[in-house]
C-alpha atoms as one frame of an Amber mdcrd trajectory, in Angstrom:
protein
   0.000   0.000   0.000   2.855   2.377   0.647   3.989   2.438  -3.037   0.377
   3.034  -4.056   0.049   5.822  -1.485   3.223   7.479  -2.762   1.980   7.158
  -6.339  -1.355   8.782  -5.431   0.486  11.519  -3.524   2.954  12.395  -6.270
   0.926  11.633  -9.406  -2.580  12.886  -8.689  -2.383  15.995 -10.788  -1.310
  19.586 -10.364  -3.545  20.224  -7.364  -1.926  17.403  -5.396   1.562  18.661
  -6.264   0.665  22.221  -5.259  -0.793  20.967  -1.984   2.332  18.919  -1.329
   4.650  21.850  -2.074   2.687  24.308   0.070   2.543  21.906   2.985   6.258
  21.156   2.718   7.085  24.882   2.566   5.002  25.593   5.660   6.589  22.724
   7.566  10.058  23.872   6.471   9.530  27.351   7.907   8.252  25.988  11.209
  11.086  23.456  11.514  13.727  26.089  10.714  12.425  28.388  13.463  12.290
  25.535  15.950  15.856  24.491  15.106  17.012  28.083  15.559  15.604  28.161
  19.095  17.203  24.799  19.968  20.534  25.863  18.487  20.475  29.093  20.469
  20.266  27.092  23.709  23.316  25.058  22.641  25.092  28.284  21.723  24.609
  29.633  25.236  26.260  26.526  26.680  29.176  26.914  24.270  29.565  30.560
  25.236  29.527  29.705  28.918  32.291  27.119  28.495  34.503  29.512  26.520
  34.432  32.226  29.174  35.125  29.855  32.079  38.762  30.992  32.096  37.649
  34.416  33.341  36.583  32.842  36.638  40.054  31.745  37.708  39.967  31.702
  41.507  43.619  30.787  41.902  45.301  28.883  44.717  46.582  29.980  48.105
  50.195  31.118  48.208  51.048  28.052  50.280  49.550  25.606  47.787  52.075
  23.438  45.898  52.777  24.344  42.295  51.799  21.845  39.617  54.795  19.960
  38.163  56.334  21.786  35.231  54.255  24.935  35.744  55.228  28.295  37.157
  52.654  30.381  39.037  51.461  33.784  37.974  49.538  36.658  39.515  45.981
  36.994  38.257  43.349  39.711  38.728  39.938  39.765  37.010  37.918  42.966
  36.945  35.064  44.537  35.048  34.758  47.856  33.324  32.185  49.578  31.133
  32.069  51.784  28.095  29.283  53.529  26.251  27.392  55.641  28.759  23.678
  54.858  28.935  23.953  52.321  26.099  27.182  50.871  27.454  28.730  47.438
  27.233  30.707  45.457  29.760  34.482  45.080  29.440  36.218  42.022  30.915
  39.742  42.883  32.035  42.373  40.410  33.210  45.695  41.605  34.677  48.474
  38.993  34.696  52.080  38.866  35.815  54.233  35.815  35.033  56.440  34.377
  37.781  58.382  32.101  35.469  58.800  31.001  31.869  56.179  28.257  32.241
  53.310  30.278  33.684  49.920  29.191  32.281  48.598  31.103  29.289  44.884
  31.944  28.884  43.128  30.603  25.779  43.086  32.737  22.679  46.593  34.203
  23.028  50.012  32.672  22.250  51.836  33.924  25.364  51.402  36.111  28.406
  51.812  39.854  27.837  54.693  41.518  29.598  54.556  44.787  31.544  53.317
  47.545  29.260  51.670  45.098  26.808  48.140  43.841  26.321  46.033  41.605
  24.107  42.582  42.782  23.052  39.623  41.042  21.479  38.792  42.146  17.914
  35.802  44.186  19.073  37.859  45.748  21.872  40.702  46.594  19.514  38.266
  48.212  17.096  36.726  50.223  19.933  40.145  51.390  21.142  40.918  52.660
  17.660  37.564  54.331  17.110  37.268  56.552  20.197  39.605  59.210  21.614
  42.302  57.832  23.894  41.079  59.980  26.764  37.803  58.067  26.774  39.186
  54.522  26.843  42.755  53.691  25.755  44.385  55.712  28.555  42.980  53.213
  31.068  45.314  50.506  29.771  49.019  51.302  29.979  51.292  50.148  27.173
  50.459  49.012  23.684  48.618  46.156  21.995  50.773  43.194  20.988  48.113
  40.852  19.611  44.471  39.860  19.292  42.530  37.461  21.500  41.140  34.547
  19.474  37.564  33.197  19.460  38.475  30.370  21.858  38.440  32.879  24.731
  35.469  35.011  23.695  31.810  34.732  24.487  30.794  36.294  21.183  32.297
  38.212  18.254  31.292  41.440  19.997  32.858  40.621  23.388  35.058  43.316
  24.889  37.983  41.512  26.554  41.492  42.732  27.331  44.445  40.895  28.954
  46.943  43.367  30.463  50.500  42.535  31.509  51.836  43.937  34.787  54.991
  43.697  36.833  54.805  40.908  39.455  55.780  43.237  42.291  53.022  45.658
  41.308  50.239  43.084  41.007  51.295  41.239  44.167  50.404  44.312  46.235
  46.874  44.546  44.847  44.228  43.090  47.187  42.126  40.605  45.260  44.982
  39.364  43.049  45.540  35.594  43.301  48.338  33.182  42.397  47.315  30.634
  39.797  49.072  27.620  38.375  46.390  26.668  35.848  43.594  28.290  33.867
  40.004  27.387  34.718  37.971  25.544  32.092  34.581  25.205  33.783  31.378
  27.005  32.825  31.502  30.748  33.039  29.191  33.297  34.560  26.622  33.135
  31.791  23.527  33.788  33.924  21.401  30.719  34.463  18.379  32.962  34.207
  19.273  33.656  30.574  19.329  29.916  29.868  16.003  29.573  31.626  14.431
  32.428  29.704  15.749  31.049  26.421  14.214  27.716  27.326  10.919  29.529
  27.830  11.428  31.147  24.421  11.892  27.719  22.828   8.738  26.411  24.506
   6.805  29.551  23.575   7.881  29.149  19.953   7.024  25.458  20.024   3.276
  25.997  20.390   2.851  28.350  17.385   5.142  26.106  15.322   3.070  23.020
  16.167  -0.110  24.909  15.304   1.477  26.021  12.046   2.561  22.482  11.111
  -0.845  21.085  12.073  -2.601  23.697   9.944  -0.282  23.112   6.995  -0.799
  19.349   7.003  -4.563  19.878   6.829  -4.517  21.881   3.602  -7.568  21.045
   1.483  -8.733  18.613   4.152 -12.316  18.569   2.895 -11.263  17.761  -0.663
  -9.080  14.901   0.553 -11.881  13.547   2.715 -14.146  13.408  -0.323 -11.501
  11.548  -2.299 -10.860   9.096   0.527 -14.596   8.536   0.914 -14.704   7.683
  -2.799 -11.955   5.141  -2.158 -14.109   3.596   0.561 -16.975   3.310  -1.888
 -14.596   1.585  -4.313 -13.757  -1.026  -1.684 -10.816   0.400   0.261 -10.688
  -0.584   3.916 -10.472   2.003   6.714  -6.904   0.900   7.453  -5.874   1.377
   3.829  -7.431   4.854   3.704  -5.679   5.837   6.932  -2.381   4.535   5.605
  -2.728   6.522   2.371  -3.578   9.673   4.329  -0.679   9.142   6.696   1.761
   8.567   3.839   0.565  11.698   2.053   0.949  13.836   5.188   4.245  12.236
   6.160   5.687  12.686   2.655   4.994  16.416   2.773   6.304  16.623   6.333
   9.482  14.687   5.494  10.176  16.968   2.542   9.420  20.019   4.682  11.590
  18.778   7.542  14.520  18.201   5.194  13.991  21.642   3.685  13.764  23.124
   7.187  17.139  21.662   8.111  18.578  23.009   4.869  17.054  26.435   5.494
  18.469  26.521   9.010  22.003  25.668   7.917  21.740  28.056   4.965  20.750
  30.952   7.227  22.824  29.954  10.258  25.472  32.619   9.637  22.788  35.295
   9.445  20.986  33.918  12.515  24.236  34.116  14.467  24.255  37.880  13.954
  20.953  38.265  15.809  21.740  39.266  19.422  19.356  36.861  21.155  20.892
  37.701  24.532  22.340  41.107  23.745  25.389  39.695  21.955  25.672  37.839
  18.645  26.892  34.254  18.358  29.722  32.688  16.443  28.136  30.702  13.582
  29.736  27.499  14.855  27.955  27.995  18.196  24.577  27.469  16.547  25.015
  23.733  16.429  22.471  21.002  16.983  22.970  18.006  19.206  22.434  14.557
  17.779  19.430  14.145  20.064  17.821  17.376  18.802  18.345  16.344  15.181
  16.850  12.891  15.720  13.881  14.174  17.743  12.950  16.899  15.251  13.583
  14.713  12.190  11.328  11.935  13.521   8.710  13.799  15.517   7.540  16.242
  12.831   6.668  13.585  10.181   5.219  11.358  12.897   3.055  14.220  14.184
   1.861  14.941  10.636   0.864  11.306  10.154  -1.005  11.249  13.476  -2.837
  14.467  12.605  -3.891  13.004   9.255  -5.071   9.817  10.976  -7.169  11.751
  13.498  -8.626  14.015  10.811 -10.028  11.006   8.939 -12.006   9.556  11.829
 -15.243  10.688  10.176 -14.309   8.940   6.900 -13.499   5.701   8.690 -16.993
   5.489  10.176 -18.769   5.179   6.863 -17.859   5.459   3.181 -20.368   8.323
   2.997 -19.086   9.832   6.215 -18.194  13.056   4.471 -21.724  13.613   3.254
 -23.285  12.378   6.481 -21.337  14.401   8.980 -22.467  14.275  12.559 -22.525
  17.569  14.367 -19.789  17.710  16.986 -20.731  17.970  20.633 -20.980  21.518
  21.893 -17.794  22.521  23.798 -18.511  23.037  27.484 -17.205  25.416  30.108
 -15.114  22.585  31.555 -12.492  23.490  28.962 -11.509  26.452  31.145 -10.442
  24.170  34.021  -6.858  23.827  32.777  -6.482  27.604  32.591  -7.768  27.867
  36.154  -5.299  25.158  37.232  -2.348  27.066  35.756  -3.464  30.332  37.334
  -4.067  28.546  40.634  -0.533  27.125  40.681   1.001  30.545  40.050  -1.272
  32.079  42.696  -0.112  29.459  45.195   3.529  30.446  44.747   2.520  34.090
  45.065   1.063  33.344  48.509   3.620  30.760  49.669   6.753  32.227  48.073
   8.847  30.919  45.200  10.950  27.739  45.503  14.494  28.221  46.772  16.337
  26.351  43.995  16.599  27.478  40.374  15.335  24.105  39.130  12.353  24.384
  41.465  11.569  27.846  40.153  11.828  26.669  36.558   9.527  23.733  37.278
   7.031  25.934  39.086   6.787  28.759  36.588   7.236  26.714  33.435   4.611
  24.295  34.712   2.110  27.024  35.518   2.799  28.826  32.250   2.492  25.627
  30.201  -0.808  24.746  31.892  -2.152  28.207  31.122  -1.041  28.090  27.470
  -2.468  24.602  26.866  -5.610  25.578  28.736  -5.999  28.660  26.568  -5.854
  26.471  23.449  -8.391  24.007  24.884 -10.714  26.769  26.120 -10.536  28.517
  22.759 -13.344  26.353  21.350 -15.643  27.298  24.205 -14.767  30.977  23.763
 -15.456  30.668  20.037 -18.908  29.229  20.761 -19.561  32.074  23.188 -18.526
  34.559  20.519 -20.811  32.928  17.941 -23.752  33.132  20.342 -23.044  36.804
  20.961 -22.790  37.425  17.207 -26.079  35.610  16.524 -27.851  37.555  19.261
 -26.829  40.904  17.793 -26.761  39.969  14.097 -28.169  42.672  11.845 -27.403
  41.129   8.428 -27.517  37.767   6.631 -23.709  37.636   6.638 -23.620  37.918
  10.428 -26.241  35.188  10.820 -24.405  32.862   8.438 -21.082  33.542  10.194
 -22.638  32.804  13.590 -24.141  29.595  12.233 -20.836  28.444  10.768 -18.988
  29.280  13.996 -21.486  27.266  16.021 -21.281  24.352  13.578 -17.474  24.274
  13.235 -15.812  26.082  16.165 -12.723  23.891  15.861 -12.033  25.014  12.295
 -12.590  28.673  13.169 -10.382  28.634  16.257  -7.623  26.631  14.591  -7.044
  29.448  12.119  -6.471  32.076  14.813  -4.883  29.959  17.567  -1.336  30.835
  16.509  -2.060  34.557  16.686  -3.724  34.156  20.082  -0.669  32.371  21.496
   1.576  35.103  20.104  -0.529  37.774  21.836  -0.493  35.855  25.135   3.269
  35.288  25.096   3.931  38.894  24.078   1.708  40.174  26.882   3.504  38.112
  29.524   7.050  38.857  28.388   6.617  42.542  27.583   4.751  43.244  30.817
   7.326  41.469  32.966  10.250  43.219  31.272   8.487  46.603  31.429   7.744
  46.211  35.131  11.291  45.087  35.940  12.878  47.884  33.934  10.550  50.553
  35.298  11.087  49.358  38.860  14.840  49.403  38.331  14.610  52.923  36.947
  12.555  54.094  39.931  15.060  52.618  42.388  17.985  54.221  40.630  16.662
  57.711  40.175  15.429  57.321  36.613  17.279  59.086  33.835  19.200  61.209
  36.329  20.704  58.064  37.823  22.068  57.106  34.420  23.976  60.363  34.217
  25.803  60.048  37.546  29.127  58.217  37.611  30.151  56.832  40.998  33.246
  55.023  42.190  33.827  53.378  45.557  37.238  54.229  47.028  36.548  53.050
  50.558  37.073  49.344  49.943  40.380  47.896  48.880  39.149  46.542  45.552
  36.171  45.193  43.711  37.384  41.673  44.400  37.550  42.287  48.154  34.434
  44.329  48.962  34.253  42.960  52.519  37.737  44.140  53.453  38.217  46.939
  55.969  37.733  50.372  54.413  40.926  52.359  54.281  40.038  55.387  52.221
  42.344  57.404  49.999  43.166  60.992  49.281  41.649  62.558  46.189  44.235
  64.862  44.587  42.862  68.374  44.057  44.137  68.179  40.483  41.791  65.232
  39.770  38.728  67.161  40.910  39.863  70.123  38.804  40.363  67.966  35.717
  36.992  66.293  36.212  35.238  69.646  36.436  36.991  70.679  33.240  35.495
  67.817  31.220  32.775  69.115  28.866  29.435  67.839  30.129  30.508  67.403
  33.784  28.496  69.618  36.121  29.214  68.343  39.647  32.075  66.505  41.370
  31.077  65.224  44.805  33.715  63.602  47.034  32.398  61.437  49.885  34.461
  60.671  52.987  34.753  57.790  55.437  32.484  58.122  58.448  34.575  57.721
  61.610  31.423  57.397  63.738  29.158  55.171  61.604  29.276  51.836  59.849
  31.685  50.798  57.133  28.979  51.371  54.528  28.299  54.975  55.474  30.011
  57.929  53.847  29.840  61.584  54.767  28.974  64.201  52.161  28.567  67.935
  52.004  24.818  68.614  51.835  25.402  71.675  49.689  27.054  69.522  47.004
  24.562  66.667  47.442  21.741  69.089  46.646  23.196  69.346  43.134  22.689
  65.579  42.655  19.111  64.924  43.829  19.132  61.435  42.283  21.422  60.379
  45.156  18.992  61.531  47.845  18.666  64.630  49.966  19.674  65.970  53.372
  17.324  66.991  56.135  16.470  70.705  56.128  19.286  72.772  57.623  21.804
  69.895  57.694  25.419  70.580  56.672  26.726  66.984  56.571  24.842  63.725
  56.060  25.729  60.030  56.215  24.866  58.376  52.921  25.164  54.874  51.522
  25.481  54.704  47.740  27.718  52.030  46.325  27.630  51.248  42.610  28.561
  47.593  43.173  26.802  47.126  46.493  23.475  45.502  47.257  21.903  48.687
  48.650  19.327  50.113  46.256  19.869  53.684  45.282  16.920  55.709  46.505
  16.566  59.191  45.065  13.737  59.789  47.526  15.939  58.936  50.534  16.474
  61.597  53.204  19.891  60.762  54.662  20.533  61.106  58.409  22.280  64.223
  59.634  25.778  64.055  61.144  26.987  66.593  63.703  29.955  67.886  61.770
  30.882  70.978  59.834  31.423  70.786  56.097  34.907  72.273  56.438  36.091
  69.290  58.478  35.252  66.809  55.726  38.415  67.635  53.799  40.586  66.176
  56.556  38.899  62.762  56.386  39.936  59.996  53.946  37.873  59.873  50.784
  35.497  56.935  50.320  34.142  57.678  46.856  33.531  60.116  44.040  30.237
  60.972  42.363  30.369  62.839  39.081  27.253  64.470  37.661  27.220  64.609
  33.855  24.886  65.539  31.036  24.566  61.852  30.125  26.726  62.038  27.016
  29.079  59.156  26.290  32.052  61.505  25.937  31.497  63.072  29.370  30.892
  59.779  31.181  33.779  57.903  29.581  36.304  60.737  29.915  35.470  61.107
  33.609  35.625  57.341  34.079  39.051  57.172  32.447  40.425  60.008  34.599
  39.283  58.241  37.785  40.642  54.844  36.710  44.015  56.297  35.822  44.187
  58.109  39.184  43.113  55.019  41.141  44.245  51.871  39.292  42.974  48.474
  40.435  40.046  50.025  42.274  36.476  49.088  41.492  35.650  50.583  38.115
  33.452  53.687  38.229  29.933  52.941  37.061  26.613  54.587  36.586  23.677
  52.940  38.264  22.402  51.392  35.052  25.758  49.793  34.266  25.485  47.067
  36.876  25.293  43.446  35.794  21.603  43.487  36.686  21.003  46.052  33.982
  22.862  43.935  31.426  20.624  41.021  32.407  17.536  43.166  31.928  18.778
  44.164  28.498  19.333  40.527  27.598  15.816  39.617  28.702  14.412  42.507
  26.696  16.323  41.263  23.658  14.907  37.782  24.118  11.396  39.178  24.415
  11.837  41.129  21.181  13.134  38.044  19.379  10.231  35.974  20.679   7.640
  38.502  19.546   9.214  39.022  16.142   9.456  35.250  15.602   5.995  34.272
  16.853   4.082  36.936  14.932   5.086  35.761  11.429   4.470  32.127  12.420
   0.992  33.024  13.608   0.349  35.097  10.480   1.389  32.225   8.221  -0.856
  29.830  10.150  -3.791  32.190   9.710  -3.129  32.645   5.989  -2.820  28.902
   5.374  -5.941  28.124   7.383  -8.145  30.752   5.716  -6.871  29.798   2.255
  -7.541  26.138   3.014 -11.094  26.974   4.081 -11.716  28.857   0.865 -10.287
  26.004  -1.176 -12.657  23.593   0.553 -15.567  25.753  -0.659 -14.384  25.538
  -4.258 -16.330  22.461  -5.304 -19.818  23.514  -4.093 -19.504  26.902  -5.777
 -18.386  25.313  -9.014 -21.361  22.949  -8.868 -23.634  25.956  -8.500 -22.097
  27.338 -11.668 -22.671  24.064 -13.531 -26.332  23.906 -12.484 -26.992  27.187
 -14.259 -26.708  29.739 -11.488 -26.255  33.157 -13.142 -22.764  34.616 -12.783
 -24.168  37.857 -11.403 -26.049  36.057  -8.644 -23.030  33.927  -7.953 -20.876
  37.025  -7.597 -23.365  38.474  -5.118 -23.118  35.210  -3.224 -19.322  35.508
  -3.331 -19.616  39.019  -1.905 -21.781  37.680   0.884 -19.282  34.906   1.443
 -16.495  37.442   1.819 -18.382  39.099   4.648 -19.096  35.723   6.204 -15.420
  34.712   6.046 -14.366  38.032   7.560 -16.853  37.763  10.425 -16.240  34.096
  11.227 -12.502  34.816  11.477 -12.651  38.238  13.155 -15.183  37.409  15.892
 -13.196  34.576  17.558  -9.976  36.509  16.919 -11.182  39.569  18.825 -12.909
  37.568  21.560  -9.977  35.303  22.349  -7.485  38.171  21.999  -9.215  39.999
  24.850  -9.028  36.858  26.984  -5.363  36.298  26.027  -4.412  39.840  27.012
  -6.211  39.502  30.335  -4.621  36.132  31.088  -1.203  37.426  30.073  -1.482
  40.389  32.445  -2.637  38.097  35.258   0.214  35.603  34.723   2.748  38.451
  34.616   1.340  39.923  37.840   1.553  36.576  39.656   5.116  35.964  38.467
   6.299  39.444  39.424   4.759  39.199  42.887   5.990  35.706  43.719   9.435
  35.713  42.118  10.570  39.344  42.285   8.304  41.024  44.814   7.301  43.650
  42.231   3.960  45.058  41.202   2.780  44.979  37.617   3.163  48.217  35.720
   1.111  48.844  32.567   3.034  48.060  29.371   4.118  50.947  27.188   2.818
  52.142  23.829   5.028  49.646  21.982   3.018  46.748  23.425  -0.333  48.213
  22.433   1.130  48.898  19.022   2.130  45.234  18.780  -1.364  44.003  19.694
  -3.059  46.448  17.349  -0.554  45.626  14.605  -1.131  41.901  15.096  -4.890
  42.323  14.798  -4.568  44.539  11.730  -2.146  42.038  10.202  -4.616  39.238
  10.860  -7.461  41.138   9.244  -5.211  42.039   6.306  -4.282  38.369   5.861
  -7.968  37.433   5.851  -8.700  40.150   3.285  -5.748  39.060   1.147  -7.364
  35.646   0.652 -10.552  37.132  -0.820  -9.242  37.112  -4.416  -9.307  33.328
  -4.148 -13.092  33.534  -4.046 -13.106  34.915  -7.580 -11.377  31.781  -8.772
 -13.600  29.167  -7.133 -16.555  29.567  -9.499 -14.914  28.010 -12.546 -16.542
  24.844 -13.914 -13.181  23.114 -14.115 -13.141  22.823 -10.316 -16.023  20.372
 -10.497 -14.015  17.987 -12.638 -13.950  14.470 -11.226 -10.715  13.498  -9.626
């Protein structure tokens, strides 16, 4: 039977070939997008392994040296460049203690004093900006380029600086190492988790797309298979032929999807899924992923075809004698309620302590809600049809309501992909908006981005718990900082001899010029503040700092604990001031604005992932809608052609086609609008529960971009429906009634 099924699939005329090609093309697009998401997860693991060398913790000075290896001094630190749109710089200072000291990956040898290696992106940045903004931070000259083996991405900013052993040995935080670490790096696990959510979120629209594509011209095929039953074919033979036809298209589409993925892999690598692009080789697929995708997609297509033919298997005339499906009940909303209930439980009880527990909790609740939304969609479609019938004012509205009530599954299937895209976009955009807005409120908003702060009270960034010692800020440094174009205020804080190690004393007159850092009590001359760019204390621009009984003139005699520089927010002002401070205080914690913490980079990465998810899911949903509506119109081709053959006037038939256009528009738009409203509401509720339970934040309304996305998605859906109307002009030809 399989050879016969293949013969019928490939040699049944132009219509069969067109159906096969369209189905294969749709499957290819879905498979390519799914492979891209899976490859991105593998790429993150590859990136994490490559940057493991940056986490060298070293060995105690008393530890024995490995045979044949000399130790070296090692210091890892972090810097920034770019102002408000800045990027993180990974800096490693090394000093060899022998000819056999270990060498980091990506470079041929250790740099000597006055030398450094830079990544390609770092070298390009050093050449492109004035030295006073960046290059002056790194003494010496470049002697080579760091290779890809040591870089997270082609855009990574990494520099390895050589120092004298005696100099680096005196720096607190420097460690002696005898080997270079090779374990996973600091690639945030949250990014991996979010990318996993992205893959799952893409999976649902892709499955809907593949399911819709494999059901192209389903009614026409059912009629043909029913004719086979009348000719003596058994139900098993009909099912086998249907499965072979669907599997053949799916196999061709899967193969084309793999080819499309590998063809576009270099271009996909340029997309900054997590804020940074990938190396093309990182977008690799594991053997398990290849086998699962290659087998599961054709198998799923065959199963879908088998299920779709249940009506034909009942009776050879099953197509003509269709039994009306049972009316969907409200029980379909139970799964949605279960997902919401699980998320609400963790809101009340608190989130799990472990990362795996959190992933299981939130992925489980989100998956239940998504699956429940798909299952409840039929019930919502029925509710929409009843509402349309109750308020129908035209024959088109009545016909649309009748068709929705008769075939809610067909109507909802066409818009399910778009509904999932709206739900996922609502959840992700709302969560990111709330997190970003909350972060901005805690850090003084835009004003906080303009203030550059460095902590001079602790010995180094690597030893933040060490006893504060303080330093003296040369008057020339303050003068040079004030002379930088765009710098308005230079505030020096001092160690508090009466308070805690975290407190610093500031002149209230100068603090008044930087309200984003808080304010003093009325009439106070000196206040004790706590603002540390790398500390855990949230910056509170609304904070009123406690008063200290001290005159402002006495502050100058106390050791300095930090410097705050108010700027106009320009990159030139921020980076020039940062360079001046780093040159004056080498090996201290790098100056940073509030928004240049690692938390802000993580927020940017999440925002990038959300954008990628939205931009990927919307076209998938649009293609699903187009294929489904076109398939529905194609299924109407035969009855309209029969009307033409029975003598129906063309003019009357055209008026019927016009009525049909309105019916098609209404039966697609009504469930689309109804379920979109529910999807938006559910998305806001899920985002609120996640924010409360996981982050302790309140939901903030999404911005105009989100509403633009929803409105654009709806307009795109309606445009796709309208674009299929020209097909109606071609379904009245007598040739469509030709016997197959």
